N, C-alpha and C positions, 0 to 999 in steps of 0.2 A: 467725164460725163459718159454715161452709157448710151447706146443707140436708142434704148427705150425712152430715155428722157428727151430725146430730140423731137418726139411727137408732141410735146407739150410746150405751150407758150406761157411764160411767167407773166404775172400781173403785179406790178409794183404796188405796195401799200403805203399810203401817205402816213407820215408820222403825225398822229393826232394829239398826242399829249407828251410834253417833255417839260417837267418842272425843273428849274435850274437851282433855285434857292428858296428856303423858307425864311421869312422875316419875323413873323409872330405866330404864336400858336397858343391861344389862351382861352380859358373859360371866364365868363363874367355873369354877374347877376344884376339885371336892371330892375331897380325898384319901380313900383307903380308910378306912372306919369313921367318917367325918365325920358329925356330927349337929348341926344348927343349934339355937340356943336356942329358936327359935320366936318368932313375933310375930303381932300383929293390927294392922291398919291400915284406913283408910277409903277404899281404892282397890282396883281389880282388879289381879291379878297373873297373868301368863302365863309358864309355865315350859316350855322346850323342851330336850330332851336330845339332844346332838350325839354324845357318846361315853359308853359305860358305861350305868349305870342308877341310878335314884334311887327312894326311897320318900317320898311326900308324905302326911303325916297332916293332915287337914283336919277339925277338930271330932272326931267319933267315927269317921270313915271314913279308911281308909288305901288309897293307890293306888301300885302299882308302875309306874314309867314307864321305858321302854327307849329306846334310841337311835332317833331319828326320831319320837318321840311328843311330844305337847303336852298340857298340863293348864292350865286356867284356874280360879282361885278368886276368889270374890266378896268385896267389902268386908265387914269386920267379923268374919271367921272366924279363929280361932286356927289356925296352921299351922306344921308342922315339916318341914324337908327334910333327908334324910340320904342319903349314898352307900349304895346297896343292891346294888352289884356283887358277885356271888358269887365272882368270880375276884380280888377285891380290887384292882381297877384304879381309876384316877382316873375321876371322872364329870365330863364337860365339859357345862355347861349354860348356858342364856341365860335371863335373867329380865327381863321388861318389866313395869313397873307404870304404871297409867294410870287416869284418871277417865273415866267414860262417862255420858252423858245416857241413852242407850239402849244396851243390850247384850243379846244373845240369851241365854236360859237355857242353861246348859251342864251336861253330865253326863259324868263319867268322863274317860277318856283318849282322845285322838284321834291316829290315825296320819297322818303327813305324807308327801307325795310328796317326792322329791328336789328337784323344782322349787320347792316351797313352802319347803323348808329353805334352799335357795340364796337365795330372796327374803328370808327373815328375816335371813340373814347379810348380805346387801347392805343391808337396812334398818338393821341395827346399825352398819355402816360409815358409812352416810349420817348416822345420828343423832349419831355422835361427831364 
């Protein structure tokens, strides 16, 4: 270490994201009025809507998710996914499930840019 560096104090950075394993990575088409049975598991799940819209019920909360939006739910919560398209169209979605050592706290629904949507589609292709 040079003398010049001794004038600076380092600031540690928390590890905010560390995905350990992927379990599933799939696309699905939910027909109009489809409702899943619901489940609970010990890993994270990320849901992205490519066409149509869905309603996700997580515990006592319900979220409407439109085309181009993403929602992440944490391990251990009961959740149900249903097609919520008002025009009764199919809902095209992608679900990724994974374990994580570190994962940022998430809240609500996130809008994705077209660039991020394209990256997720490419990731899906690479995963398979």
